N, C-alpha and C positions, 0 to 999 in steps of 0.2 A: 356907578364908577366905570370908566372905560377900561377895556382890557388891552394892555400893551403886548403885542405879539412878541416883541423882542424880549420882554421880561419872561414870557412863557418859555421861550427857547432857552434862555439862560437857566431857568429852573429845571428844565428837562435835561440840559447838559450836566448840571450839578448832580442830578439824580442818577444819571448814567455813570458818572465818575464814581459816585459813592457806592453804587451797587455793581461796579464792573466785575469784581471777582465772582460774584454770584451768577451774573449773566453769562460769564465765560464758562463756568462750570456747567450751567444748564445747556449751553450750545454744544459743548463737548459731549455731554451725555446723549443728547439728541442725535449727534452725528454718529456716535458709536452704535446706538440702537438701530439707526438706519442701515449701517454698514454690515452688521452681524449676519443678517440673512444672506447677504451676498458673499461674505468671506467664508462662512461655515461650509465645509464640503458636504456634498450629498452622500449619505451612507451607501456603500457599495452593496448591490444585491447579494444575498447569501442563499446557500442551499444546505439543508441538513443532511449530513452523511454519517455513515457508521464507521467508528474508529475503534481501535483496540484499547480497552481500559487498562491493560497491563501487557507486559511482554507475553507473546503467545508462542507455544512450542508447536512444531508441526505434528499433524496427525490426530490430535485430541479433538473430539467433538466440542463445538463452541456452545456456550450457554449465554443467557442474557446477562449474567454477571461478568462475562468476559468483554462486553461491548458497551459502547456509549454512542449517543447521538449528539453531534456537535454541528454548529453552523459555521460553514467556511465560505469565504468570498467565491462567487461562481467562477471567477477568473482562474482560480487555482485548484478547482475541483477536477480530479483526474477522470479520464474516460472509464466507463464501466463501474463507477463507484456504487456501492450499495447505499440505499437511502432508507432502508427499513431494517431494524434489528431482527425482526421476525424472519427475514429471508436468509439470514446467516446462522440462526440458531439450529444446532444439530449437524451442521456441516463442519468440515475440518480445513484448516489452512494447509497449503501445499508446502510452505517453508516457514522459517521463523518470522515473526512479525513484531515490530517494536511498539511500545506503548505510545498511543496517540496517532499511529499510522492509519490513514483511511484504508478501508478494505475494498478491493475491486473484485470483479468476477474472476479474474485470472489468478488471484491469490488463494482461491478456494479450490479444493479438489472437485473436479467435475469436468464436463465437456468443454467449458470455456478455456481450459488449459490448452486445448488443441486448436483454438481459433486461428492461430497463425499457420497451421499446417494442414491443408486439404489432403485427404487421402490417408491421414495418419490415425492410429488408434493408440490408446493408453495401455501399455503392456506392463503389468506387474512382474517384477523379477526379484527373486529372493537370492541375495548374495550370501555366500558361505561365511564370510567374515563380517560380523556386525560393525567392527571398528572401521572397515572400509566404507560402509554406508554412512557412518558418522561424519566422514570427510566430505560428503557430497552435498550440494545445494541445488535447488531448482535453478535451471538455466545452464548448468554444467553440461559439457558434451563428453561422452565416454565411449570406449570400445568395450565390448563384453567378451570375456574369455571363458572358455569351458575346459575343465580338467576332468578326464574320465575317472570315475570313482572305483571301477572294477577292473581297470587295466593293470597289466603287469609289464615288467621290463621297462624300457625307455619311455613307453607311452604313459606309464604311471606318473612320470615326473614332468610331462610336457603338457602344454595347454594350447588350444587353437582359438583363433578369433572367430566368433560366430556372428557378430554384428559390429558395425563400425559407425562412429560419429552419431550416436543416438543422444538426443537431448533429455536431460533429467527433468521430469515434470514435477515430481514430488518425492520427498523422503519421509513418508508418514511415520516410520518407526526408527528413525536414525539413532543408532546407539542403544536401541532397546530390543534387539532381536532375541528370539528364543534359541533353542538348540539347533534349529534349522536355519539360522541366519537372520538377516535383516531385509526387509522389503523396501524396494525402490520402484518408482513408476517411471517408465521411459516412453518417449514418443517414437513409434515405429510404424512401418507399413504392416499390413496384415500378414504378408508373407514372412517378414522378419519376426513378427510376434510369434508366429507358428514355429519358426526355427528356434527361437529362444525357449519356448515351452518344451519342445522336444529335447533340447540340450539339457534342460533342468532335470529331466527324468533320469538321465544317465551320467550327469556330470555335476561337479561343483562349479558354480559360476562366480566370477569376480570381474572387476572392471579396472580399466586404467583411465585416468582423467586426462583429457586432451587440453593442450594450451589453447587459450582463446584465439 
């Protein structure tokens, strides 16, 4: 029997019409599968950093239970961030830290706090009034005042400025001072640090906070 090409074409056409929904679905699925690798964004590279597991108070030594290691996109990782929990354990934060905040070298007590000031030293100063220290934060600028403790007459009620515009580096015992006052750490030149130490021997020290 001879094969009629026209009959074969008609049969194929009928088959295509009959199965058109199935063919369309298959072509759509193939198109989606082909496009997905192109449309899906490439995951951004990440870096594991050390963050606070909960709010941290200044001055207390950190433990592994205070910290977490999380992956952050490299584009948002701050300079000087800590990448190993072990490098932070045993150290103390210079100021309050919020839960989830990445820890950097300048947030911890240590020489990195002075990175922005060549020729400066970290000078611990004990303020007579703990409540005053509780008002201070790292980054504040203060004048340090001294009031003589053994003076009489008008000198007993006067105070002199012994250092000006010093930056607060840390308040490790804010609001938790003992009978001798509360400790703050200020950035100062070596000469100013010596003057502060001498004033502390014979005077009660206080500060005034300067406007930004």
